[in-house]
N, C-alpha and C positions, 0 to 999 in steps of 0.2 A: 504493500500500500504506499502511495505517495500523496502529498498534500499540495493544494494549490490555492492561493489567493487570487481571485479573479473578479472581473466586473460581473455584478449580479445579472446583467443584461446579456451576457454571452455564455454559451455552453462552457463548462469548466475544462473540456478536453478540446476546445476549438483553438488551434494555434493562431497566432497573430501574423498576418501577411504583410504588415505595414513596414515599408522601409524607413529607417531612422538615420538619415545622413548627417545629423548634427546633434550636439549634446543637449539641446534645449528640450528634448523629449526622449522617452524610451529608456530601456535597461542596458545594463552592462555589455551584453553579448548579442544584442538585437541585429538583425540584418541591415546592413548599410544601404543595400541596393534593392532589396526585395526578392533577391534570388532564392531565399528560403523563408518559410514561415517558422515561428518559434513560440515556445511556451516555457515558463519557469515553474519548477517543482522543487519540493524539499522532502526529506525523509520524516518529518514530523510537523505538527502545527506550529511549534516553536520556530522551526527553521523557515517555514513558509511566511510566517508573520515577520521574522527578523529580516528576511530577504526582501520583502515588499514594503511593509509598513515602516520598518526602521531603516530602510536603505539609505535615506538622505539625512539621517541624524548626524550632527556634527561630532567629530572626534575630539574637539577642543573642549576640555572640561570647564572652561570659563564661559562657555556659551550654553544657554538654557536648552535643554533637550525636551522639546514640546512637540508632540505629534498632533497636527490639526485634525479636528474631527473630520474634515473633508477626506482625509486619507483612508478612512474606513467607510465613508458614505457610498453606498451602492456596490459594496464589495462583499464577497462571500468566501468562506473557506470550505473547500470540497475535498474529499478523499477520493482518489482515483486508483485503479488497479492497472498495472502494466501487464499486457497480454502476451509478451514474448521477451526473451532476453535481448536487451539492447546493448549496443556497443558505444561507449562514450570515452572521450579523451579526458584523463584525469588532469585537472588543473589545480592541484593542491600537493602539499608536501614536496618531496623530491621530484615529483613529476613535472613541476614547473620548470626545472632546469632542463628537462628534455626538450622543451619548446623554446628555450632561451629566455625564460622570464623568472620572476620572483614573486613575492606576495603582492607587489604593486598591482598586478594584473587583476587580482580579485579584491583588493582593498582600497584602490584609489577612489577619488571623488568623481561625481557625475561629470564635472567639466572635462574629464579625460575619457569619457566614454566612446568618442569617435575612434580613439586609439585602441581601446580594448575591443571594440567591434572589428577593427582591422585585424587584430591578432586572431579573434574568433574565425574571421573569414579565411585567414591564412591556415589555421589548424584544420578547418573543414576542407579547404582546397588540397591540402597535403594528404588527407585521407577521406575521400568522398563517401566511403562506406560508413562513416561514423553517423550515429543517431543523435549525437549531441555532445555536450560537455559537462563534466562533473567538477564541482568546486565547493569551497567552504564559503558560506556567506560572510560578508564584511563584519556583521555585527554578531555572529554566532559561530565560532570555530568548532563548537561541539556537534554541529549538524552538517549534513551534506545537502547540497542543492544541485539541480541539473538544469540546463536549458536543453530542451529536445527540439530538434529541427526537422522539417519535412517539406515536401513540395507545397508551395503556396496554394495550389489548387485543390488540395486535399483537406477536407474538414469533415467531421472531427479528426483528431490525430488518430491514425490507424492502429496505434498500439496501446491506446488508453481507453478505459471504459469507466463510467462512474461507479464507485464502490457501493453496492447495494446494501451493505450492512451499516453504513454511516450516513446520517442525515446532514446535508449541507447546512452550514451555519452562517447566517447573515451577520456580518461584522458590525453593522450599524444599528443593531438591536440587542437588548440584553437577551441571552447571555454572551452573545458574540463580543459586545463592547467590553464586557467584564474579562473575557479571555484575552483580548488585545491589551487591556490596561494591565493585567498580571504579567503578560509576557514582555511588554515594553518596560515595565517597572524593573524587570530583571536587567534591563539595559539602562538603568538610571534615567528613564524618561517617563513622561506623563502624557495622558491623552487629554487634549483640550475639550472641555465640556461642549463647546459650540464650534 
């Protein structure tokens, strides 16, 4: 089972086909040119929330760590089942050296995402059979996250199904807000009430 925080208006296993050519929008390993669709997952609710909701928290301890309520508005946490063994490139620990990188690749701030997207593109180009990348979230080294990639014309992701044993949890209502508040508190952050 893997976990995903996603827009409540999209299917949880629907990849995003949007090209993200600049740092003003999107995530760390999004497609620069739309050549692949992508979605982010984690091995636990904590990892999924850390990677999405906590992603932009400042690392500077002198800056307030407040997550705006808008970060959870219209978002849902959903459990998914992977239906086949996937092949991913490990971008954590000593594996980073194999691609000529260090922790910067997975820990840098959003202003560097155009560069991290170029690295993701290069890794995928070097091994087109990859299903995605595995990495440690910036704000939770104890969890594992993945970006899975697929053909932009395919939706939902062909290797994911919604887990039937777990009810999706809207994050903008209790108990979803309570879960987010608990997890971000572990990261010395608070959820803004409005």
